[in-house]
Residue, then its C-alpha position, 0 to 999 in steps of 0.5 A: m628812937s624810943e624803945q617802942a619804935r625800936e620794937a615795932p618793926q621787930r614785932r611785925a617781922e614775925g608775920p608773913l612778908r608782903l610782896g607787892t606785884r602788878r596784877s597781870k598774869l606775867a607779873m604774878a608769875q614773876s612774883g610767884l617765882v621770887a616769893d618761892a626764893v624769898r621763902q627759902v632764904t628767909g624761912r618766912p611765909v610770903e604773901l602776894v599783894e596785888i597793886t594796880t598801876y597807871g600803866d595797867v589801866s591806861r589804854e594809851h600807847l606807852a610812848q604817849i603816857g611817858g613810858t618811864g615808871v608807869f608800871v612802877t610808881a604805884l608799887r613804890e608808893a605802897l612800899l613807902r607807905g609800908e603797905v608791902d615789904f618788898a616789890v618785884h618789877s621787870l627791870k626794864d620798866l624801872p626808871t634809871a634814877q634810883p630813889a634814895e629811900l628805896a634799895l634795889a636789893a637784888v637782881p636775880v639771874r637773868e632769863d633769856v634776853r631775846d625778843v621772839l616772833v609769834a607769827r601766823d602759820g609758824l612763819t619765821f621773820a625771814q619768811l614773812p611776806d612783803g608788807a607783813r603787819v608786825g605788832t609791837g608797842s616798842p619804838r626800839r623793836m620797830a627801829q631794829l625790825n624795820a632796819y633788819a627787814r630793809s637789809h633783807g629786801l623786805t618791807i614790813e609795817t610795824v603796828p603799835i599795840r598794847g596789852n597783855v600776852d593774850t591780847r597781843i598774841g590774839y591779834v595774830r590768832k584773829g588774823e588782824l596781824d601777821a606777827v607780834v614781837l614779845a620778850a622771850a623771858g615773859l613767855n618763858r615765865i608763863g610757860r608759853i614759849d612754845e608759841a614763839t615761831d622765831f627767836l630773834s638773835v641779839d645780833t639782829v635785835l638788841p633787847a631793851p636795857g635790863q630785859g629778862a631781868l627782875a628787880i627786887e626793891c624794898v625800903a633802904d632803911n630796912a637793913s635786915l630785909v635788904a640783906a636777906l633779899g640780897e641773897l638772891d642777887d646775881p653779881y654778873t646780871r647786876a653788872a650787866v644791867t647796870a651798864e645797860r641802864s647807865l647807857l640809857a641814862a647817859l643818852e637821856a632816854g626814857c624806857s619808851a625811847p628806841v634804845g637797845a642795849f645788851a651787856d654779855l660776858l666773854a669767856d675764855g673756856q671757864t674763865v670770864k675775861e671781859m664784858r662786852l656792851r652793845g648799844v643801838v638807837g635808831t629812827t622807828d622806820g629803821s632808816t638810820l641806826v647808830q649801833l656801837s659796842t665796847t669791851g672792857p674788864v668785867p666791872g667789879t663795882h657799881d661805878q665801873a659798870m656805870a662807867l662802861g655805859r657812859e663811855l659807850a653812850a658818849e661814843m654813840l652821841a658823837k655818832g649822832a644818836a641824840g638826833l634819832m631819839g625824838e624825845r630828849a629829856h629837857 
């Protein structure tokens, strides 16, 4: 490498770090939180660079446009072109295969993983009338909500919706839907969690793999930036989401498939002893679910976390999970 080439990154390193983010209110709120943390660990200013992704402009349902990566590709391209220094994603939007040129530099401490209900008249899920119309764009939520309703002798109609938080909650406020289901983490980050009328326990509805976690990504060959961003990494969160995403990958399912997964730590007093990974896959009408869990030592390495996910996926496939997903990768 020439002397000049070696100096170039050094010169630019003195300016502000550019954080690539989607334009939505939620993405901007998430990126703002990360920007503050990065300023603290690096001592450098951070500016937000807004990038529009295909998932933001397409009005199609996520299942139709492929789901996987629609919110991520434009941010990754901006990273590779050097237009931004690092990017913040909702981890559940990231495809499970990590490109070699990009480093997943940090997975900060996770937010609330649960899904919440925002229903008319302050209703909880159990109080919904028979035949209630419940909006969600997620086949995972549809499968589990329908199964939960059925187990309580209720019938609900799940209605596919898209859009930002305002749009989704608007369907309830305008009386078009009885309720919508959203991620607690998103409402927390934009300061609107008080609009939730019911928190859905993970025992009822398993979240999407990686739900509630953020991913901070930069180019892999910028070692100093990878190291600086790595200060924000939470090893327990990373181990949990790695196991969840490994399960998703081993089921060969994209993020629009009806797969829920959640890894949590089992503690004995103050000592964390084990990690439990739960997975579910089902038909969207909720008539058939394959739901299993496995427990093992807390993974100490990336490979151990991956192995936990693969092991549970193999058991789920043996129980018939493949036939329930509808869109196996070919």
